N, C-alpha and C positions, 0 to 999 in steps of 0.2 A: 406514411413514414415509418422508420424502422424502430425496433428494439436493438440497441447497441451495447455491448459489454466492452468495457476498457480495463485491462489488467497489466500489472507490471510483469516483465519476462525474466527478471534478475532477482536480486535480493533487495529491491526497493530502491527508492530515490532515483528512478530513471527519468522523472520529468512527467509524471502522469497528470500533474496538476495543470501544466501548459497544454498538454495534448487534450485534457478533458475541457479545458476552456475554450480550445480552438473548435472542437466538436460541439460542446455544450451550447455555444452561442448560436447554434443552429437547431437546437432541441427545445422541446417544450418542458421536459422534466429532466433533472439530474439526480440520481438516486444512489446514495452511499449504502453498500451491502454488507460490509464486514468491518471488523476491527473496532478501534476506539481512538482516543486521542493520543495514542502512541505513534500514528502515523503523521505524516507531515507532507503538504503540497505547497509549493511556491508559484504564485502567479504574478506576472508582471504585466501591468496595464498602464499605458501612457506613463511610463516611468515610475509608477508606484507600485511597490512590491507588496504583496499580500501573503502572509504566511498562514496557511489554513491547517488545522490538525483534526478536527472533528467534524467540521461543516463540509458538505459537498462543494467541489471547486465551482460548480455551476452558480453559486450563490453571488459570484461576481457580477453575473449577467442579469439585468433587471427583468428581462422577459421570460426567465427560466423559473420554474417551481422547484426549488430544492428539497430534497427528501432524504431523510435518515430512516433506513429500512430496519426491520426487526433483527437483522443479523448483526447490528451495530450494538456494542455496549457502551452507554452513554454516562459520562461523568458530568453531572449537571452543573457543578461549578465551572468546570472547563468550558462547557457549552454556552453559559451565559456570559462568561469572560470573553469568548470569542465573537459572540453576537454584540456585545457592547462595544468592543473594540472596532468592528466593522461599521456599526451605527455612528460612532464617534467620527468616523472618516467619510460619513455621507452615504454609506450603502443602507438600502433598505433590506431587512431580513424579515419582514412580516409574512412573507410567502412561505416561509420554512414550514415543513411538515415533518413530525417526528412520530415514528410508529408507536402505537400503544402496546405494542407487543415487544419492543426493544427492552433488553435488560439494562438495569441501572448499576453503576459503579458506586458503591457505598463507601464511606470513609474507612471502614475497617478492610475493604478490599485492598486500598493502597497500602495500609500498615502491614497487611500479611505479605503482599508482594515484595516489599523491601526486605522484611524479615526472612522470608524463605530464601531470597537470592543470596543474602549474606550467609545462611546457614549451608547452602551448597558449596561454598568455598570455591575450590579449584574446578568444580563441576557446573558453575554457574552458568545461566543460558545467556545473559546479557540483556535481561528485561530492562525497560524504561523504569519500572517501578511505579507505574501509574495505575495498578489494580486491573489490568486487562485480563490477565491469566486468571487470577482468583474469581473474577466475575464469570468467566466462561466456566470455571470448574464448577460454581454454584448453578449455572444454567444446566449443565449435564448431570449434575446431582440432584437437580429438580428442587432445589431450595433457593433459587434466584429470585430477585425482586424485578418485576417488570413494570413498565411505565403506568400501566393502567392500575397496578397495586397502589400507587401513590394517591389514589383519589378515594380510597376506602380505608378509613383509618384503623378499624378493627382488622381487616384483612392484612393491612400493612404490617401491623404489629405482630401478628401470627407469623408473617413472612420473615421479619427480622429476627424474631425469637428462635425460628427454626434454622435460620442461617448461622446464628451466633452461637447456637448450643455446643456444637463440637469446636468451633474456632475459639471460644472462651476458654474451654478446657486446654487446648493447645497453647494459647497464650500463656495461661497460668503454669501449666506442667512442663511445657518445652522451653518457652522463652523467659519464664520467671517474671512475666509482666502481669499488670492488673487486668481484669476483665473489662470488656466494653460495655457500657450501659445501654441496654435496649431502648430505653425511653429517650435518651440523648439522640440516638440515631433516628429514631421515628420522628422527633420534633424537627430535626435538621431537614428530613426528607419531605415532610409535610408543608414546611415553609417553602422549600424549593419547588414543590409541586405546583403552588399557585403561580409562580413565575412561568412554569413550563406549559400550564394548561391551554393557552391559545394557540400552541403549536401542535398539539397532540391530534393524530388523525388515524384512522384505519387506512393505513398506507398500502396495503396489499390490494384492497378495494380500489383505492384511488388510482394506483398505477394500472391495474388491469382495465378499469373503465377507460382511462386514457389511452391505452393501446388499442381497445375495441373501437374507440371513437376515431382512430386514425392518427392520433397525436404521437409524437416521438419521444422516447425515453432513453437516457444514457445511464448505463448501470455502472458505477464507479467503485473500483476496489481499492482498499487500502493495502499497504505492504506489497508483496509480489509473489510469483509462482514459487520461487525457491524458499520462501518462508511459509508456504501452506503447511498446515498441520498434517494433512496426510501424504502431500507430495514434495514438500521440500526437505531441506537437510536435517531431518528430525533427529535429535531433540532441539536443535538450534533453530527453532521456527516460532512463528507467532501462534495464538491460541484458536485461530479461526481458519476458514476456508477462503482464501484470497484468489483462488483460481476461477475461471468462468462459471463453473458449477456453483459456486458459492452465491454467484448473483441471483439464482432462482431460489434457494433456500433462504437467502438473506434479505429477500423483498417479497416473497410469496407470489412470484410471476413464474408461469410454467415455461419450460425450455422451447416449446414450439413459437413462443413470442419473440424469441431471440433471433435476429436476422445476420447479425456480424459481430464477430470477436475480434478487437483490435488489441495488439500487444505493443507495449512500450519498452524500448530497450536503448540503453546509452550505447554510444559508439566505443565505449570501453565499458569497465564494469566496477562497481562498488558494492560494499555491504558495511553494516555496523553491527556491533555486538560480537558475540563469540560464534564459533563454529567454522567447518571447513570452507575454504575459498581457494581452489586449485590455482588460479591465474594471480593470486596476491602478489604485489611487488613490495618488498622490504628496503628497496635501494632508492636512489635519487630519482628514478623513473617514477616510482609511486608517488614520492613527494611532489614531482613536477605535475603530475595528473591532479593530485589533491589542490594544489595552489591554483593551477590554471582552471580547474573546474569548480573551484569554491566548494570543495566536497566536505561540508560540515553540516551536520544535521539540522533540519529545520526545528524539529521537536526538542531535541536534547542538546544541540551544539557540539556534539561529539564529532571528532574527526572520523571521516569515513576511511575505510581500508580500500584501496585502489589496485586495480589490475586490468590486464589486457581483456579484449572482448573474448568470450567463451563460447564457440560455436555449439558445443554439446549442450550447454545451458539453453542456448536459443532454440535448438531443435527440440529439445524436452519441452520447453514452454509452447511451442508451436503444436506439438503432440498433446499435452495434457488439456490445453485450452481450446484446442480446435481453431487456431487463429485463421483469420481471413486476411489481415492485414497487419503491418508492423509500422509504428511510428519510431524512427531512429532520432534520438536526440543527442545534442552536444557534440555533434560532428566537428564544429568548429574549434573545440578544445584540442584536437589532434593536429591543429594547423602549426607547422614549424618543426615536426618530427621528420627526421630524415628517414626512418623507417617505422613501420607499425606492425608489431606482431599480432597475430590472432591465433587462438588456441583451437586446433582442429583434432585433438585426441589426447588421451590420458595413458601414461603408464601407471598401472595400479598394482598394488601388493596384495595377493590373494591371501586367504586365511592359513593356507599350507605354506606361506613365505615365498611362494614363486611369484614372478612378476609377468604381467600380460599387457598388451596395448588395447585399448578399447576405444571406439568411435562414437559410442553413445552413453548417455549418463547413466552410471551404475545406480541401482536401487539399493545396494549395500552401502551403508554410509561409512563403514570401515574402509571400503574401497575408495570413496570419495575423499575421506580424510588423507589417504595415503597417496592421492593422484598427483603425479607430476606432469605439467602440461607439455604437450607436443605443439611447436609452433610452426606456421607458416609467416613469412614476413613480406610486407607490402611496402612499395615505395611511398614516402609521404609527400607533403605538398607544402608549399610556403605562401601561396597567395591567400589573401583575406576573402573568406567566403561569408562573412556576416551580412553582406549586403545583397547576396544572391536572391533573385526573385523566381527562378527556374533551375531545374536540374541541369539544363545545358550550360547555365552560367558558372557551375563549379568546374574547378580545374580537373582535367581528365584523370590525374591520379586519384583525386577525391571520389570521382564517378566509378573508376575501376574498383576502389575499396568498397563502396556501397554495393556495387553489384556481387561483388564475392561474398560480402555478408548475407546478401539476400539468397544466393545460392546454398550457402552453409546453413542458412535458417530454415530452409524448406517453406518459405513464406515471401510473399511480395513485400517490398518496403514502399509505403505508399506516402509517407511524408517524412521530411528531415528537418530536424531543428538545427538552425545555423547561428544561434545567438539566444541570449536570455530573454529578449523582447518578445512581447505577445505576436508581433507581425513577423519576426524571424523564424519563419518555418516555411519551407518549400513543398508544395504539394505536387506529387506525381500522379496519384489516382484519388478520386473522390471518396471520402470516408463515410458519406451521409446519404448516397443515392440508393 
């Protein structure tokens, strides 16, 4: 059985939770490899809706071993709250494994996240304020707190002191706020450590041994390609690598053990927070998509910015991730539109003030910010597709739209979401063989 990576192709919220649940039900392990509780997945099972933020979507399936990899930053309070919520609904979370090398979001990370975002003013990034960025900053600065540090009090105290040395000066001198007490932080983390201990494991060894034994592993990314810290619309990105390469660094599994990379894209496109979004709609069409698609954040409740499908973004995601398959979600939301525009190019303004038409995603973010979409329009359909069991049951115009998106994306579309339910997905090609 294979190692499969699943990633978002746009700016997040593409429906990765549903796609992961579909594939994960056939897998032995589902491993989350990046991000923190700033991400959100919604999974609908038997009319029950589960909003997951930090836990892998595979935790809904009792036969799956869910894993939080070393590339994830873990807010322990958020993790325990999510576990308690699922257990109260009758789900067993005892199989969860958390990497001993994952970094921990301490209370002061959340404080600094909110302060720094306010300090940026008009240049704010649009962070969720959950301490994700500051935790990754500490990781790169080599003063981060890892899970295994929680079980050595002396070592933990040294780590907290090192992490707070500069931060306390910043709080006092820049924000005129009192310093954070080291012992209070240590005491809180030690208390949380006892709760976490049953879940901690060497997850790199666990996953490699599973793959070597012929078990199947699904690597699940938070956020999406256009939010990747290296390959997204920088600086309006997340703080981790949420593209396929991050699956290897975020779990300690080598790239030769990855057999397939599946991208998830909406039949239109959304993003939250700040940053460029060439096909964004500021009119009644955007509001129609928002209401029809229930486009409100799982984690924050924020309204999502909505726009038409962007083929440049899709081709870029195929390129960066080495996609083998696409899961196209929320096709049903477009039902009832007379025509459906698709962006096939940008008119961008160059540094010298001249304008040029491009057919591929620019790397210069100034050009992305200036981009004016060039559209092709496709006829819409009015037939209800939510009950379709096969691609042939879609109306011809819906089939034509899917085929065109496939051509524009340079990757085959192997499954299509036709509704919110777990079983409302039409398979064209197998994703797990």
